[in-house]
C-alpha positions in Angstrom: -74.9 -46.2 89.1 -73.1 -48.3 91.6 -69.7 -50.4 91.8 -65.8 -49.5 93.3 -65.1 -47.6 89.6 -68.4 -45.1 89.9 -67.5 -41.5 89.8 -70.3 -39.3 91.3 -70.3 -35.6 90.6 -72.9 -33.1 91.9 -72.8 -29.5 90.4 -75.9 -27.9 91.9 -75.1 -26.6 95.0 -71.1 -27.2 96.3 -69.4 -28.5 93.9 -68.4 -32.4 95.1 -67.2 -35.4 93.5 -67.1 -39.0 94.6 -64.9 -41.5 93.2 -64.5 -45.1 93.4 -67.1 -45.2 96.7 -64.5 -42.3 98.3 -66.2 -38.8 98.9 -63.2 -36.0 97.6 -62.1 -33.4 99.9 -62.7 -30.3 99.0 -58.8 -29.5 100.2 -58.0 -32.4 97.6 -58.2 -29.6 95.0 -54.9 -27.8 94.9 -55.7 -26.2 91.4 -58.8 -24.3 91.1 -58.4 -25.3 87.1 -58.6 -28.5 88.1 -62.0 -28.2 89.7 -63.0 -26.6 86.4 -61.9 -28.9 84.2 -64.0 -31.8 85.6 -67.1 -29.5 86.1 -66.8 -28.3 81.9 -66.6 -32.0 81.3 -69.1 -33.0 83.6 -71.5 -30.3 81.4 -70.6 -30.4 78.2 -72.4 -32.5 75.7 -71.9 -36.1 75.8 -69.1 -35.2 78.5 -66.3 -34.5 76.1 -64.5 -31.4 75.0 -62.3 -30.6 72.4 -58.9 -29.7 73.8 -59.4 -26.4 72.0 -62.8 -25.8 73.9 -61.1 -26.8 77.1 -58.5 -23.8 76.5 -60.9 -21.0 75.4 -63.0 -21.7 78.2 -60.3 -22.3 81.2 -57.5 -20.1 79.8 -58.6 -17.5 77.1 -56.1 -14.9 78.1 -52.9 -17.3 77.6 -51.6 -18.3 74.0 -52.3 -21.8 72.5 -49.0 -23.0 74.4 -49.3 -21.5 77.4 -53.0 -22.7 77.4 -51.6 -26.4 76.8 -49.1 -26.0 79.4 -51.6 -25.2 82.3 -54.4 -27.5 80.5 -51.7 -30.6 81.2 -51.0 -29.6 84.8 -54.7 -29.3 85.1 -55.7 -32.6 83.7 -52.4 -34.6 85.4 -54.1 -33.0 89.2 -57.5 -33.7 88.3 -56.6 -38.2 87.2 -54.6 -37.9 90.6 -57.0 -36.3 92.4 -59.9 -39.2 90.9 -57.3 -41.8 91.5 -54.6 -41.5 93.7 -53.0 -44.9 92.7 -49.9 -44.1 91.0 -50.4 -47.2 88.8 -53.7 -45.6 87.5 -53.9 -45.7 83.7 -56.6 -42.8 83.7 -59.8 -44.6 84.3 -62.3 -41.6 84.8 -61.0 -38.6 82.7 -59.9 -40.4 79.0 -58.6 -39.2 76.0 -59.4 -39.1 72.5 -58.0 -37.9 69.5 -57.8 -34.3 70.4 -61.0 -34.4 73.0 -60.6 -35.1 77.0 -63.9 -37.0 77.8 -65.7 -38.8 81.3 -65.9 -42.9 80.8 -69.5 -42.7 80.6 -69.9 -46.2 81.7 -68.7 -44.9 84.7 -69.8 -41.1 85.5 -73.3 -40.4 86.9 -73.9 -36.2 87.3 -76.6 -35.4 89.0 -77.4 -32.1 86.6 -78.3 -35.1 84.0 -79.9 -37.0 86.8 -82.2 -33.6 87.2 -82.9 -33.0 83.4 -83.7 -36.6 82.6 -86.0 -36.4 85.7 -88.0 -33.3 84.5 -88.2 -34.6 81.3 -89.7 -37.9 82.8 -92.1 -35.5 85.3 -93.3 -33.5 82.2 -94.8 -36.6 80.4 -96.0 -38.1 83.5 -97.9 -35.1 84.1 -98.1 -36.8 87.7 -97.1 -34.8 90.8 -94.8 -37.5 92.6 -93.0 -37.3 89.5 -92.2 -33.4 89.7 -91.7 -33.7 93.4 -89.0 -36.7 92.8 -87.6 -34.4 90.2 -87.7 -30.8 92.4 -85.7 -32.9 94.8 -83.3 -33.6 92.5 -82.6 -29.9 92.0 -79.7 -29.2 95.0 -79.0 -25.7 94.1 -77.8 -22.9 91.6 -75.0 -24.7 89.6 -71.4 -23.9 90.6 -71.8 -20.9 92.9 -68.1 -20.9 93.3 -67.8 -20.4 89.7 -70.8 -18.1 89.7 -69.0 -15.5 87.7 -66.8 -18.1 85.1 -68.0 -17.2 81.6 -68.6 -20.7 80.8 -71.4 -21.5 83.5 -73.7 -18.3 82.8 -75.7 -20.0 80.1 -76.2 -23.6 81.7 -76.6 -21.6 84.9 -79.7 -19.8 83.8 -81.1 -22.8 82.0 -81.4 -24.7 84.7 -82.9 -22.0 86.9 -85.7 -21.6 84.3 -86.2 -25.4 84.4 -86.2 -25.4 88.4 -88.7 -23.2 88.2 -90.7 -24.2 85.1 -90.8 -27.2 87.3 -92.2 -25.8 90.1 -95.3 -24.2 87.8 -95.7 -27.5 86.5 -96.2 -28.5 90.0 -98.8 -26.4 91.2 -100.8 -26.5 88.0 -101.1 -30.6 89.1 -101.6 -29.5 92.5 -104.8 -26.8 91.9 -106.5 -29.2 89.6 -106.2 -31.5 92.0 -107.7 -28.8 95.0 -104.4 -28.9 96.5 -104.7 -25.0 96.6 -101.9 -24.8 99.6 -99.2 -27.1 98.1 -100.2 -24.7 95.0 -99.9 -21.7 96.4 -96.9 -22.7 98.2 -94.8 -24.0 94.6 -95.6 -20.7 93.1 -94.3 -18.6 96.5 -91.2 -20.6 96.0 -90.9 -19.2 92.3 -91.7 -15.8 92.8 -88.9 -15.6 95.8 -86.4 -16.5 92.9 -88.0 -14.0 90.3 -90.2 -11.7 91.5 -91.3 -10.4 87.4 -92.8 -14.2 86.6 -95.6 -13.0 85.4 -96.8 -16.8 85.0 -96.4 -17.6 88.4 -97.5 -14.4 89.8 -101.3 -15.0 87.4 -101.5 -19.0 88.4 -101.1 -17.6 92.6 -103.8 -14.9 92.2 -106.0 -17.5 90.7 -105.1 -20.2 93.3 -105.8 -17.5 96.2 -108.9 -16.4 94.6 -110.1 -20.1 94.1 -109.2 -20.7 98.1 -111.6 -17.9 98.6 -108.4 -15.8 99.8 -108.9 -12.5 98.1 -107.2 -10.0 99.7 -103.8 -12.2 99.1 -104.6 -12.2 95.3 -105.0 -8.8 94.9 -101.7 -8.6 97.3 -100.3 -10.4 94.2 -100.9 -8.3 92.0 -99.6 -5.4 93.6 -96.3 -6.6 94.2 -96.0 -8.2 90.2 -97.0 -4.6 89.6 -94.2 -2.9 91.8 -91.7 -5.8 90.5 -92.2 -5.4 86.9 -92.6 -1.4 86.8 -88.9 -1.5 89.1 -87.1 -4.2 87.5 -88.1 -4.2 83.7 -90.0 -1.1 82.9 -93.2 -3.0 82.4 -96.6 -3.4 83.6 -98.6 -6.6 84.0 -100.5 -7.6 80.4 -104.1 -7.3 79.5 -104.7 -10.9 81.0 -103.3 -10.6 84.3 -105.0 -7.1 84.6 -107.9 -8.5 84.0 -108.4 -11.8 86.6 -107.1 -8.3 89.0 -110.3 -6.4 88.4 -112.9 -9.8 88.4 -111.1 -10.4 91.9 -111.1 -6.6 93.0 -114.7 -6.8 91.6 -115.8 -9.9 93.4 -116.6 -11.9 90.4 -113.9 -14.3 90.9 -114.8 -17.3 92.9 -114.9 -16.8 97.1 -115.6 -20.3 98.4 -115.1 -20.6 102.0 -114.6 -24.5 101.3 -114.6 -26.8 98.1 -118.2 -25.9 96.7 -119.9 -27.2 93.4 -118.1 -24.2 91.3 -114.9 -25.5 92.6 -114.9 -28.8 92.5 -116.4 -28.3 88.6 -113.2 -26.0 87.8 -111.3 -28.0 89.6 -112.4 -31.1 87.1 -111.9 -28.2 84.0 -108.3 -28.3 85.1 -107.8 -31.6 85.7 -108.8 -32.2 81.8 -106.4 -29.5 80.7 -103.6 -31.5 83.0 -104.3 -34.8 81.2 -106.0 -35.9 84.8 -108.9 -37.7 83.3 -109.4 -40.2 86.3 -109.3 -37.4 88.6 -111.4 -35.0 86.4 -114.3 -37.2 86.3 -114.0 -37.9 90.4 -114.1 -34.0 90.6 -117.0 -33.7 88.3 -119.2 -36.5 90.1 -118.3 -34.7 93.5 -119.5 -31.5 91.9 -122.6 -33.2 90.5 -124.2 -33.7 93.8 -123.5 -30.4 95.2 -125.8 -27.5 94.6 -125.4 -25.6 91.5 -127.4 -22.0 90.4 -129.6 -23.1 88.3 -131.4 -26.6 87.0 -129.6 -27.3 83.6 -126.3 -27.5 86.1 -126.4 -31.0 87.4 -126.6 -32.3 83.9 -123.7 -30.2 82.8 -121.6 -31.8 85.6 -122.6 -35.1 84.7 -122.2 -34.7 81.2 -118.3 -33.6 82.2 -118.3 -36.6 84.6 -119.1 -39.0 81.5 -116.6 -37.5 79.3 -114.1 -37.4 81.2 -114.7 -41.5 82.0 -114.5 -41.7 78.2 -111.0 -39.9 77.5 -109.8 -42.5 79.8 -111.9 -44.8 78.0 -114.0 -46.3 80.8 -117.3 -46.1 79.0 -119.1 -48.2 81.7 -117.9 -45.4 84.1 -119.5 -43.2 82.0 -123.4 -44.6 82.1 -124.7 -44.2 84.9 -123.3 -39.9 84.5 -124.9 -40.2 80.7 -127.9 -41.4 81.9 -128.4 -39.3 85.2 -127.2 -36.0 82.5 -130.0 -37.7 79.9 -132.9 -37.5 82.6 -132.0 -33.9 83.9 -131.6 -32.3 80.5 -135.0 -34.3 79.6 -136.6 -33.0 82.2 -135.7 -29.6 82.3 -136.2 -29.2 78.5 -132.5 -27.4 77.7 -131.9 -28.6 73.6 -128.6 -27.0 74.0 -127.2 -29.0 76.5 -129.5 -32.0 75.1 -127.5 -31.9 72.1 -124.3 -31.7 74.0 -125.3 -34.9 76.2 -125.7 -36.6 72.8 -122.2 -36.0 71.2 -120.7 -37.4 74.4 -123.1 -40.4 74.0 -122.0 -40.2 70.4 -118.5 -40.7 72.1 -119.5 -43.5 74.5 -121.3 -45.6 71.5 -118.0 -45.6 69.6 -116.4 -46.6 72.3 -118.8 -49.4 72.9 -118.1 -50.2 69.3 -122.0 -49.4 68.1 -120.6 -46.9 65.4 -124.3 -46.8 63.5 -125.6 -45.6 66.2 -123.0 -43.4 67.1 -123.0 -42.0 63.8 -126.4 -41.0 64.9 -126.0 -39.4 68.1 -123.4 -37.1 66.3 -125.7 -36.2 63.6 -128.5 -35.7 65.9 -125.8 -33.4 68.2 -124.8 -30.9 65.4 -128.4 -30.5 64.3 -129.2 -29.5 68.3 -125.9 -27.6 68.5 -127.0 -25.5 64.9 -130.3 -24.7 66.2 -129.8 -24.2 69.2 -125.9 -24.5 70.6 -123.3 -21.4 70.4 -120.3 -21.7 67.5 -118.2 -23.9 70.2 -121.5 -26.2 70.4 -121.1 -26.3 66.3 -117.2 -27.1 66.4 -117.4 -29.4 69.6 -120.5 -31.3 67.9 -118.5 -31.3 63.8 -115.1 -33.0 65.7 -117.2 -35.7 67.7 -119.1 -36.4 63.7 -115.6 -36.5 62.3 -113.9 -39.0 64.9 -117.6 -40.8 64.5 -116.8 -40.8 60.5 -113.0 -41.8 60.9 -113.7 -44.8 62.7 -116.2 -45.6 60.9 -113.4 -45.8 57.8 -115.4 -43.1 56.3 -113.6 -39.7 57.2 -112.8 -38.1 53.7 -116.6 -38.5 52.4 -117.0 -36.7 56.1 -115.2 -34.0 56.0 -116.3 -33.5 51.9 -119.5 -33.5 53.2 -118.5 -30.6 56.0 -116.7 -28.8 53.1 -120.5 -29.1 51.4 -122.8 -28.1 54.6 -120.5 -25.3 55.8 -119.3 -23.8 52.3 -117.0 -20.4 53.2 -118.9 -20.3 56.6 -116.0 -21.5 58.1 -113.2 -18.9 56.9 -115.2 -16.5 59.1 -116.3 -17.8 62.1 -113.4 -18.7 64.4 -115.3 -21.3 66.5 -115.5 -23.6 63.1 -112.3 -23.1 61.9 -111.3 -24.9 65.1 -112.7 -28.1 62.8 -110.0 -28.6 61.1 -107.7 -29.1 63.9 -108.8 -32.6 64.5 -109.0 -32.8 60.7 -104.9 -32.3 60.2 -104.9 -34.6 62.9 -107.0 -37.4 61.5 -105.3 -36.8 58.0 -101.8 -37.5 59.9 -103.1 -40.9 60.7 -104.1 -41.3 56.8 -100.9 -40.2 55.9 -99.1 -42.8 57.7 -101.6 -45.3 57.9 -101.1 -48.5 55.7 -103.8 -49.2 53.2 -104.3 -45.3 53.7 -101.4 -43.5 52.2 -101.2 -44.6 49.1 -104.3 -42.5 48.4 -103.6 -39.5 49.8 -102.6 -37.7 47.2 -105.7 -38.1 44.9 -108.0 -37.7 48.0 -106.6 -34.2 48.4 -106.7 -33.1 44.8 -110.3 -33.9 45.1 -110.6 -31.9 48.0 -109.1 -29.1 46.8 -111.7 -29.1 43.9 -114.4 -29.5 46.1 -113.2 -26.7 48.0 -112.4 -23.8 45.3 -116.0 -25.3 43.8 -117.7 -24.1 47.1 -115.4 -21.4 47.6 -114.6 -22.5 51.2 -111.1 -20.9 51.5 -109.8 -22.6 54.8 -110.6 -25.9 53.3 -108.9 -25.5 50.4 -105.8 -24.2 52.9 -106.1 -27.9 54.4 -106.5 -29.3 51.0 -103.1 -27.5 49.9 -101.2 -28.7 52.9 -102.4 -31.9 52.8 -101.0 -32.6 49.0 -98.3 -31.3 50.1 -97.2 -33.4 53.2 -98.4 -36.4 51.0 -95.8 -35.5 48.5 -93.6 -34.3 50.9 -93.3 -37.6 52.1 -93.1 -39.7 49.3 -90.0 -37.7 48.1 -91.3 -35.7 45.6 -89.6 -32.6 47.2 -89.8 -30.5 43.7 -93.2 -30.6 43.6 -94.5 -30.2 47.8 -92.7 -26.7 48.4 -95.5 -24.9 46.1 -98.5 -27.0 47.7 -96.9 -26.4 51.2 -96.9 -22.6 50.1 -100.0 -21.9 48.4 -101.7 -23.2 51.9 -99.1 -21.0 53.5 -100.6 -18.0 51.4 -104.1 -19.1 51.7 -104.2 -18.5 55.9 -102.7 -15.8 56.2 -105.2 -14.3 53.6 -108.5 -15.7 56.5 -106.4 -15.0 59.7 -103.4 -14.2 61.5 -103.4 -17.0 63.6 -103.4 -20.1 61.5 -101.4 -22.4 58.6 -98.7 -23.4 61.7 -98.8 -27.5 59.9 -97.7 -25.8 56.3 -95.4 -23.8 57.9 -93.8 -26.9 60.1 -93.7 -29.1 57.0 -91.7 -26.5 55.1 -89.4 -26.5 57.9 -89.1 -30.3 57.9 -88.3 -30.1 54.3 -85.9 -27.8 54.7 -83.9 -29.9 57.4 -84.2 -32.5 54.6 -82.1 -30.4 52.2 -79.8 -28.8 54.8 -80.8 -25.5 54.4 -80.8 -24.6 58.3 -81.4 -21.1 57.9 -84.4 -21.8 56.0 -85.0 -24.2 58.6 -85.3 -21.1 61.7 -87.2 -18.7 59.6 -89.8 -21.3 59.2 -90.5 -22.4 63.2 -90.2 -18.8 63.7 -93.3 -18.0 61.9 -94.9 -21.6 63.3 -94.0 -21.3 66.6 -96.1 -18.0 66.7 -98.9 -19.3 65.2 -99.4 -22.5 67.8 -98.6 -20.1 70.1 -101.6 -17.5 69.7 -103.7 -20.5 67.7 -105.7 -23.2 68.3 -103.7 -25.9 67.2 -101.1 -26.6 69.9 -101.7 -29.7 71.2 -101.1 -30.8 67.4 -98.3 -28.2 66.8 -95.9 -28.2 69.2 -94.6 -32.0 69.0 -94.1 -31.4 65.1 -92.3 -28.1 65.4 -89.6 -29.1 68.1 -89.2 -32.0 66.0 -88.3 -30.1 63.3 -85.7 -28.5 65.6 -84.1 -31.4 66.7 -84.2 -32.8 63.5 -82.0 -30.0 62.1 -79.9 -29.9 65.3 -79.0 -33.8 64.5 -78.1 -33.2 60.7 -76.1 -30.2 61.9 -74.0 -32.8 64.4 -74.9 -30.7 67.1 -77.3 -33.4 69.4 -77.3 -31.1 73.0 -79.3 -28.6 70.6 -81.7 -31.7 69.8 -82.3 -32.4 73.2 -83.2 -29.2 74.3 -85.8 -28.7 71.5 -87.0 -32.0 73.2 -86.6 -30.6 76.4 -88.9 -27.1 75.3 -91.3 -29.4 73.4 -92.6 -31.3 76.8 -92.6 -27.7 78.3 -94.6 -26.7 75.0 -96.5 -29.8 75.3 -97.4 -29.7 79.5 -98.8 -26.2 78.8 -101.0 -26.9 76.1 -101.6 -30.5 75.6 -100.0 -32.8 72.9 -101.1 -35.3 70.4 -99.3 -38.6 70.6 -99.8 -39.3 67.1 -98.7 -35.6 66.0 -95.8 -36.1 68.0 -94.5 -39.3 67.1 -91.6 -37.8 65.3 -89.7 -36.6 68.5 -89.5 -39.5 70.1 -87.2 -41.4 67.5 -85.0 -38.0 67.1 -85.2 -37.4 70.8 -83.6 -41.1 71.2 -81.3 -40.2 68.7 -80.4 -37.6 70.9 -80.2 -38.9 74.4 -77.7 -41.8 72.5 -75.0 -39.7 70.9 -74.6 -37.8 74.4 -74.0 -41.4 75.8 -77.8 -41.2 78.0 -79.1 -44.4 77.9 -82.2 -43.5 80.2 -83.1 -40.9 78.4 -82.7 -43.1 75.1 -84.7 -46.1 76.4 -87.7 -43.6 78.2 -87.7 -42.6 74.1 -87.8 -45.7 73.0 -90.3 -47.0 75.3 -92.2 -44.0 74.1 -92.0 -44.5 70.3 -93.2 -48.0 70.8 -96.0 -47.1 72.5 -97.0 -45.0 69.8 -96.6 -47.4 67.3 -98.4 -50.1 69.3 -101.2 -47.4 69.2 -101.3 -46.6 65.5 -100.4 -50.0 63.8 -98.7 -49.1 60.4 -95.4 -49.3 58.6 -94.3 -45.5 59.6 -95.0 -45.4 63.5 -93.4 -49.0 63.6 -90.3 -47.6 61.5 -89.8 -44.7 64.0 -90.8 -47.2 67.0 -87.3 -48.9 65.3 -85.5 -46.0 65.0 -85.8 -45.3 68.5 -84.9 -48.9 69.4 -81.9 -48.8 67.1 -80.8 -45.7 68.8 -81.1 -46.7 72.7 -79.0 -50.3 71.5 -76.7 -48.1 70.5 -76.7 -45.9 73.6 -76.1 -49.2 75.2 -73.0 -49.8 73.1 -74.6 -53.3 71.5 -73.9 -52.2 68.0 -75.0 -55.3 66.1 -78.4 -55.1 67.9 -78.3 -50.8 66.8 -77.6 -52.1 62.7 -80.7 -54.3 63.3 -82.9 -52.3 64.0 -82.1 -49.8 61.6 -82.5 -52.0 59.3 -85.9 -53.1 60.4 -86.7 -49.2 60.3 -85.3 -48.9 56.7 -87.5 -51.4 55.0 -90.8 -50.4 57.3 -90.0 -46.9 55.9 -89.9 -48.2 52.2 -93.0 -49.9 53.1 -94.4 -46.7 54.0 -92.9 -44.9 50.6 -90.7 -42.6 52.4 -87.3 -42.6 51.0 -85.5 -39.7 52.7 -86.4 -41.6 56.0 -85.3 -44.9 54.4 -82.2 -43.9 53.1 -81.5 -41.6 56.2 -81.7 -45.5 58.2 -79.6 -47.2 56.0 -77.3 -44.5 56.9 -77.4 -45.3 60.6 -77.8 -49.0 60.2 -74.2 -48.4 58.1 -72.5 -45.8 61.1 -74.0 -48.5 63.5 -71.8 -51.4 62.8 -69.1 -52.4 60.5 -70.2 -55.0 58.6 -67.7 -56.2 55.7 -69.6 -58.9 53.9 -70.3 -59.4 50.8 -72.6 -61.5 48.9 -76.6 -61.4 49.3 -78.5 -60.6 52.6 -78.6 -57.6 54.3 -75.8 -56.1 52.3 -72.5 -54.2 53.0 -72.1 -51.3 54.5 -71.0 -49.7 51.1 -74.4 -51.0 49.6 -76.4 -49.2 51.9 -74.6 -45.9 51.8 -74.7 -45.8 47.7 -78.4 -46.4 48.3 -78.8 -43.7 50.8 -76.3 -41.7 48.2 -78.5 -41.7 45.1 -81.9 -41.0 47.3 -80.0 -38.3 49.0 -79.0 -37.2 45.1 -82.4 -37.5 43.9 -84.3 -35.2 46.4 -81.4 -32.9 46.6 -80.7 -33.5 50.5 -77.2 -31.7 49.6 -76.6 -31.9 53.4 -76.9 -35.8 53.9 -75.7 -36.9 50.5 -72.3 -35.0 51.7 -72.4 -37.0 54.8 -72.9 -40.3 53.1 -70.1 -39.7 50.7 -68.2 -38.3 53.7 -68.4 -42.2 55.4 -68.4 -43.7 51.9 -64.5 -42.7 51.9 -62.8 -44.5 54.3 -64.8 -47.6 52.8 -64.0 -47.1 49.5 -60.1 -46.7 50.3 
């Protein structure tokens, strides 16, 4: 931010403020409470607080009258310190009703910049973006107010964000074989918190990969002592197992970057979303010797798969040919089957769907005869994607149910296949020309699953049916289907069923039952943490949490859910289509808090998803995000146009709740006193929304609409 009136406030490290290009000397703050008042406003959601909130934070021991007197004194001094001109008209700290706020167009705050940069880094998964975000962390929040209660929660949250960024940065550096850089980042974390077991585990692994066995064992010793001394606990089983592997000499101890290490680096890069880096690592590994004859074929296959993950089939082709040659020469049928699956991916990337189907089926046959359960699951997933791209996913899924029957109920690897089916199911629920028939298809699949005794397939069908009814606005029918899916999943194992819990939470948020939302999300998040649906689940779960927070008028809480989603997806991966709703909701939260940059980033992300998956529903999400961005830019007419476009698109997608919600956003964005035809008046929009909410039983949004309608009627 620039210009003669810019206000810059630094809260990380020592407190500093600059106003109109002038750095304000610390001695200018004669009243400590005046400085605290400015800091409180800078930390507050939207940089605004009710006067009573300020009194509670700064003068909790005083009577309301005495506190109000102190607030007036502190406010007067803060305004005069920021703008000493006697003729100033309160440029920086503005009054609005009973609230005080910092002028949004003039204010720049380092905490906001750090949090925005952190969120962007987690989305980009680029070491440079992490470094830029880490540079914005100037130190502990407001150390001179360390013992003030109003700083405690935010200080800890920012500290945790900083440490989390360091761990994420270390993960990316490790994936790029920069083991020294990764170790340095992790040492910083452990110097700050010696009980951070995730950081200690990662540092042990980095040292082992670099051949520093003694250092890795020493990290474990320090962690064990810290946990015993500070929290009376011991390292978890995963950490103990890594320690035993390293102590026994079974962890990698290369003197340099061996083929084994380069292959591990490639695996890590794939997990971090760096397909190009993974391809380079696997290619390097393929040129180095391995322990047996199949190793070169495996590494070439992985290099090809990485290139294909980045949609570069031409680069994948030489590796595929090399893998096929080696596997054919040594006669390894299992590896030949895996390569056939990768070739199927190459074929559908190049547009030869018929040949892709043939290779995918061959891969599955080889996996069933020669491979492992993981091979069968991977081949089935490839076949599911090919069927989807051929427009035959529904038929393919039903053939799969007939083929496997109840086997997937007890085979954990086969159970994993349904992750990709849940994702493809989302495409059908939101896709033009597809969503209209999902209900009927779900019922047919349910009949087949019951006939075959395939309970996991039955659980999937009940969930898909419940989702279709939920989006159609048949809220009286949807819960029973989703609850039946939950019960079936629970009867199968304790780690599946995250999606029906998420949808039940979404339904509760629409109705305004926040207690039910919290319960559903608690259950869903436990399943996401323990199961295999994490890349598809976190965006949905945290979007539901953000949705509920926005409906309660708590955009700051919604934004915390957005940040939490970024952390979870950074760790476990992210599916763009499954997390699509998070983008417009995040844009809405950023806009409500006056963060233009944050709203712009989410509007761009929503537009990217809509471009990737063309349909009315995803386009509606993009229009909603654009509307929120326009609102953040204080362009109400533009915002209204986007929200109205979203309402029309949601109507086309037959999603009445979201259409009604967009109409309310349009009516709230910019007053429209026109009568007659055209877009309609605000009263028309609100009346239409109210009718929808009343029919659905959406009590909280209905009450909000009626409150908005009252001034218009009067």
